[in-house]
C-alpha positions as CSV (number, residue, x, y, z in Angstrom):
1,Q,-4.0,-19.2,-2.7
2,V,-4.5,-15.8,-1.3
3,E,-5.6,-13.1,-3.8
4,V,-4.5,-9.5,-3.3
5,V,-6.3,-6.8,-5.3
6,E,-5.4,-3.1,-5.3
7,S,-7.5,-0.2,-6.6
8,G,-7.6,3.6,-6.4
9,G,-4.6,4.7,-8.4
10,G,-4.7,7.5,-11.0
11,W,-3.5,10.9,-11.9
12,V,-3.3,13.8,-9.5
13,Q,-1.7,17.3,-9.5
14,P,1.1,18.0,-7.0
15,G,-0.3,18.8,-3.6
16,G,-3.3,16.6,-4.2
17,S,-4.5,13.4,-2.5
18,L,-5.4,9.9,-3.4
19,R,-6.6,6.8,-1.5
20,L,-5.5,3.3,-2.4
21,S,-7.4,0.3,-1.3
22,C,-6.3,-3.4,-1.1
23,V,-8.6,-6.3,-0.5
24,V,-7.2,-9.7,0.5
25,S,-9.1,-13.0,0.1
26,T,-8.4,-14.9,3.3
27,N,-10.3,-15.9,6.4
28,I,-7.4,-14.9,8.6
29,F,-6.7,-11.4,7.4
30,S,-6.2,-10.1,10.9
31,T,-3.1,-12.2,11.3
32,Y,-1.4,-10.9,8.2
33,D,1.1,-8.1,8.2
34,M,0.2,-5.7,5.4
35,G,2.4,-3.4,3.4
36,W,2.4,-0.9,0.6
37,Y,5.4,-0.7,-1.7
38,R,6.2,1.3,-4.8
39,Q,8.4,1.0,-7.7
40,A,9.3,3.8,-10.1
41,P,10.8,3.2,-13.6
42,G,14.5,2.3,-13.2
43,K,14.3,2.1,-9.4
44,Q,14.1,-0.6,-6.9
45,R,10.9,-1.4,-5.1
46,E,10.7,0.4,-1.8
47,L,8.6,0.2,1.3
48,V,6.0,3.0,1.6
49,A,4.1,1.9,4.7
50,A,3.3,-1.2,6.7
51,I,0.9,-2.2,9.4
52,T,0.8,-5.3,11.6
53,G,-2.3,-7.3,12.3
54,G,-2.5,-5.5,15.6
55,G,-2.4,-2.1,14.0
56,R,1.2,-1.0,14.6
57,D,2.4,1.0,11.6
58,H,5.6,2.4,10.2
59,Y,6.6,4.5,7.2
60,G,9.3,5.1,4.7
61,D,11.2,8.3,5.4
62,S,10.0,10.0,2.2
63,V,6.3,9.7,3.1
64,T,6.3,10.2,6.9
65,G,3.7,12.9,7.8
66,R,2.0,12.7,4.4
67,F,0.8,9.2,4.0
68,A,-1.2,7.0,6.4
69,I,-1.9,3.3,6.3
70,T,-5.0,1.9,8.0
71,R,-6.8,-1.4,8.0
72,D,-10.2,-2.9,8.8
73,N,-9.9,-6.5,9.6
74,A,-13.7,-7.1,9.3
75,K,-13.5,-5.9,5.7
76,N,-10.2,-7.7,4.8
77,T,-9.0,-4.3,3.6
78,V,-6.0,-2.0,4.0
79,W,-5.9,1.6,2.7
80,L,-3.1,4.0,2.0
81,N,-4.2,7.6,2.3
82,M,-1.7,9.8,0.4
83,N,-1.7,13.6,0.9
84,D,0.5,16.4,-0.4
85,L,1.5,14.3,-3.3
86,K,4.8,15.1,-5.1
87,P,6.0,14.2,-8.6
88,E,8.5,11.9,-6.9
89,D,5.6,9.8,-5.6
90,T,4.9,8.7,-9.1
91,A,5.2,5.0,-9.2
92,T,3.4,1.7,-9.4
93,Y,2.1,0.9,-5.9
94,Y,1.8,-2.7,-4.8
95,C,0.0,-4.2,-1.8
96,N,1.7,-7.0,0.1
97,A,0.2,-9.6,2.5
98,R,2.7,-11.5,4.6
99,K,2.4,-14.2,7.2
100,F,5.8,-15.7,7.9
101,S,4.5,-18.6,10.0
102,L,2.8,-20.0,6.9
103,G,5.5,-18.9,4.4
104,H,3.0,-16.6,2.8
105,D,4.1,-13.6,0.9
106,F,1.5,-12.4,-1.6
107,W,1.5,-9.4,-3.9
108,G,-1.2,-7.6,-5.9
109,Q,-0.9,-6.6,-9.5
110,G,-0.1,-3.0,-8.8
111,T,-1.9,0.3,-9.3
112,Q,-0.3,3.3,-11.1
113,V,-0.1,6.6,-9.3
114,T,1.0,9.6,-11.4
115,V,1.6,13.0,-9.9
116,S,2.2,15.8,-12.4
117,S,0.9,19.2,-13.4
């Protein structure tokens, strides 16, 4: 079983920044595609950002230019740097580790991000 653990959420004022971290317990982390998703109350879970094992990234339309996803395969870690945060970014953020060839699709427990003044 692969364990996915997020950290780094919290409260921030509009315009502020936060950095989320996600550590994955596997010996083949570099082969996993990683993603950050978020879910606000009453809304569906949506993709925020994703990055392949080779480092190719893509972003949801609402965060492009403000958020950045990075990974360090030697540390089994992926980060989500969030800048210019807006109240509409308030949500529970989830880390996802996926490897289709093994049928793996693992989620973390989520970390809360609240943006308000």
